[in-house]
C-alpha positions as CSV (number, residue, x, y, z in Angstrom):
1,H,29.3,-140.5,-80.3
2,L,31.7,-142.8,-78.5
3,I,33.8,-141.7,-75.5
4,G,36.5,-144.3,-74.7
5,G,38.3,-144.7,-71.4
6,D,41.5,-146.6,-70.6
7,G,44.4,-146.8,-68.3
8,Q,48.1,-147.5,-68.9
9,E,51.0,-148.2,-66.6
10,L,53.8,-145.7,-67.1
11,R,56.7,-148.0,-67.7
12,S,59.4,-145.4,-67.1
13,S,58.1,-144.4,-63.7
14,F,59.3,-145.6,-60.3
15,R,58.4,-145.2,-56.7
16,R,60.9,-143.2,-54.6
17,G,62.3,-145.3,-51.7
18,E,61.5,-148.7,-53.3
19,S,64.4,-151.0,-54.0
20,N,62.4,-152.9,-56.7
21,R,62.3,-150.9,-59.9
22,R,59.4,-153.1,-61.1
23,K,57.0,-151.3,-58.8
24,K,55.8,-148.5,-61.0
25,G,55.1,-145.0,-59.7
26,A,52.0,-144.2,-61.7
27,H,49.2,-145.4,-63.8
28,R,47.8,-142.9,-66.4
29,V,44.0,-142.9,-66.9
30,S,42.6,-141.0,-69.8
31,F,39.3,-140.7,-71.7
32,F,39.1,-139.7,-75.3
33,D,36.7,-138.8,-78.1
34,C,36.8,-141.9,-80.4
35,D,35.4,-139.9,-83.4
36,T,38.0,-137.2,-83.4
37,R,40.7,-139.3,-81.8
38,N,41.5,-136.7,-79.2
39,V,42.3,-137.1,-75.6
40,L,39.7,-135.1,-73.6
41,N,41.3,-135.5,-70.2
42,Y,43.8,-137.6,-68.2
43,T,45.0,-138.1,-64.7
44,L,47.5,-140.2,-62.8
45,V,46.5,-142.8,-60.2
46,K,48.7,-145.0,-58.1
47,Y,47.1,-148.4,-58.8
48,K,45.4,-149.9,-61.8
49,N,42.3,-150.8,-59.9
50,N,41.7,-147.0,-59.3
51,E,40.6,-146.4,-62.9
52,A,36.9,-146.3,-62.2
53,Q,37.3,-143.5,-59.5
54,A,39.5,-141.5,-61.9
55,F,36.9,-141.8,-64.7
56,M,34.1,-140.6,-62.4
57,A,36.2,-137.6,-61.3
58,M,37.1,-136.6,-64.9
59,L,33.5,-137.1,-66.2
60,K,32.1,-134.8,-63.5
61,D,33.9,-131.9,-65.0
62,A,33.6,-132.9,-68.7
63,H,31.1,-131.4,-71.1
64,I,29.5,-134.6,-72.4
65,S,26.0,-134.8,-73.8
66,S,23.4,-137.4,-72.9
67,D,23.7,-138.7,-76.5
68,D,27.3,-139.9,-75.9
69,I,28.2,-143.6,-75.1
70,F,31.0,-144.3,-72.7
71,Y,33.1,-147.4,-73.4
72,A,35.8,-149.0,-71.1
73,D,37.5,-152.3,-70.7
74,A,36.4,-155.2,-68.5
75,L,38.4,-153.9,-65.5
76,N,36.0,-151.0,-65.3
77,A,32.7,-152.9,-65.5
78,R,31.9,-152.0,-61.9
79,G,28.6,-151.2,-60.3
80,E,29.9,-147.9,-58.9
81,L,30.9,-146.6,-62.3
82,I,27.7,-147.9,-64.0
83,D,25.6,-146.2,-61.3
84,F,27.5,-143.0,-61.9
85,L,27.0,-143.1,-65.7
86,N,23.3,-143.9,-65.2
87,S,22.9,-140.9,-62.8
88,R,24.4,-138.7,-65.6
89,K,22.0,-140.3,-68.1
90,L,25.0,-141.6,-70.2
91,D,24.7,-144.8,-72.1
92,W,27.6,-147.3,-71.6
93,I,29.2,-150.4,-73.0
94,F,31.7,-152.5,-71.2
95,A,33.8,-155.5,-72.2
96,V,33.3,-158.6,-70.0
97,K,35.9,-161.2,-69.4
98,T,35.1,-164.9,-68.7
99,N,36.9,-164.9,-65.3
100,L,35.7,-164.6,-61.7
101,G,32.1,-163.5,-61.2
102,N,31.4,-163.1,-64.9
103,Q,31.6,-166.8,-65.8
104,T,27.9,-167.3,-65.1
105,A,26.8,-164.4,-67.3
106,V,29.1,-165.4,-70.2
107,A,27.9,-169.1,-69.9
108,G,24.3,-167.8,-70.0
109,I,25.0,-165.8,-73.2
110,S,26.8,-168.8,-74.8
111,N,24.1,-171.3,-73.9
112,F,21.3,-169.0,-75.2
113,L,23.1,-168.5,-78.6
114,E,23.8,-172.2,-79.1
115,K,20.0,-172.8,-78.8
116,N,18.9,-169.7,-80.6
117,P,21.5,-168.9,-83.3
118,Q,21.2,-165.4,-84.6
119,G,23.5,-162.6,-85.5
120,H,25.0,-160.6,-88.3
121,E,28.0,-161.9,-90.1
122,Y,30.5,-160.0,-92.2
123,S,33.8,-160.9,-93.9
124,K,36.7,-158.8,-95.1
125,K,39.8,-159.7,-96.9
126,E,42.9,-157.9,-95.7
127,S,46.3,-158.6,-97.4
128,S,47.1,-162.2,-96.6
129,R,44.1,-163.0,-94.4
130,I,40.3,-163.2,-94.3
131,E,38.5,-162.1,-91.2
132,T,34.9,-163.2,-90.6
133,R,33.1,-161.5,-87.7
134,K,29.7,-162.4,-86.3
135,Y,27.8,-160.0,-84.0
136,D,25.1,-161.3,-81.7
137,I,23.1,-158.7,-79.9
138,I,20.6,-160.0,-77.4
139,P,18.2,-158.1,-75.1
140,V,18.6,-159.2,-71.5
141,S,14.9,-160.0,-71.4
142,A,15.4,-162.8,-74.0
143,I,17.5,-164.9,-71.6
144,D,15.5,-166.5,-68.7
145,G,16.8,-165.5,-65.3
146,C,19.5,-163.3,-66.8
147,Q,18.6,-160.5,-64.4
148,L,19.9,-162.8,-61.6
149,Y,23.4,-163.2,-63.0
150,C,24.0,-160.3,-65.3
151,M,26.7,-157.9,-63.9
152,H,24.4,-155.0,-63.2
153,P,20.6,-154.6,-62.9
154,N,20.7,-151.8,-65.5
155,T,22.2,-154.0,-68.2
156,R,19.8,-154.1,-71.1
157,T,21.8,-155.7,-73.9
158,L,24.3,-158.5,-74.1
159,I,26.7,-158.7,-77.1
160,R,29.0,-161.4,-78.4
161,V,31.5,-160.7,-81.1
162,S,33.2,-163.8,-82.7
163,K,36.1,-163.4,-85.0
164,V,37.7,-166.1,-87.2
165,T,40.9,-165.2,-89.0
166,Q,42.1,-167.4,-91.8
167,E,45.4,-167.2,-93.8
168,H,44.8,-166.4,-97.4
169,L,48.1,-167.1,-99.1
170,R,48.5,-168.6,-102.6
171,D,51.4,-170.9,-102.4
172,D,51.8,-173.4,-105.2
173,R,54.6,-175.3,-103.5
174,K,53.7,-178.9,-102.3
175,N,55.2,-178.5,-98.9
176,S,53.5,-175.2,-98.0
177,I,52.4,-174.8,-94.4
178,Q,48.7,-174.0,-93.9
179,R,47.9,-172.4,-90.7
180,K,44.8,-173.3,-88.8
181,P,42.1,-170.5,-88.5
182,T,42.2,-168.7,-85.2
183,E,39.0,-167.8,-83.4
184,S,38.4,-165.2,-80.6
185,V,35.2,-164.4,-78.8
186,L,34.5,-161.2,-76.9
187,Y,31.6,-160.4,-74.7
188,F,30.0,-157.0,-73.8
189,I,27.3,-155.6,-71.6
190,S,25.5,-152.4,-72.5
191,S,22.8,-150.0,-71.3
């Protein structure tokens, strides 16, 4: 059972007394039940980097079982939120971006997978394109020294999702334009 959390800037808001209308007055933080697609709770915070504190406040009052998994984006992969989830015995999964302090961990995952290819691949045809996804799920213990550079000591699993999208158009014209396949790679850490 997945519980997702995310924040969004309220574009129509503004701060009273500010001459610049680009300074928004609020940032909505909500968490929702991904199975039923219902918002369970939401709150407003002043700044985007206050999402983790808002999640902790909302989760304190929520009736969530220890079988649930909490998911949030890379902005919220913070030690304080992970410690809070661990204290409530909730499993978690966070996206990890390849910037700032996460570069070493992402490089470690990539280097390991280049030497030890593994994963589950699946393709799906959707209207005019074919998407091929490959999932690599690695226990932290498989990567030497990973405990040193993984984001949090309670990280148990590293995940890489690679997606290649190809155009699948039948065009009999000689001058048809064939687009190059696009590839995206996402990284996650999990309890």
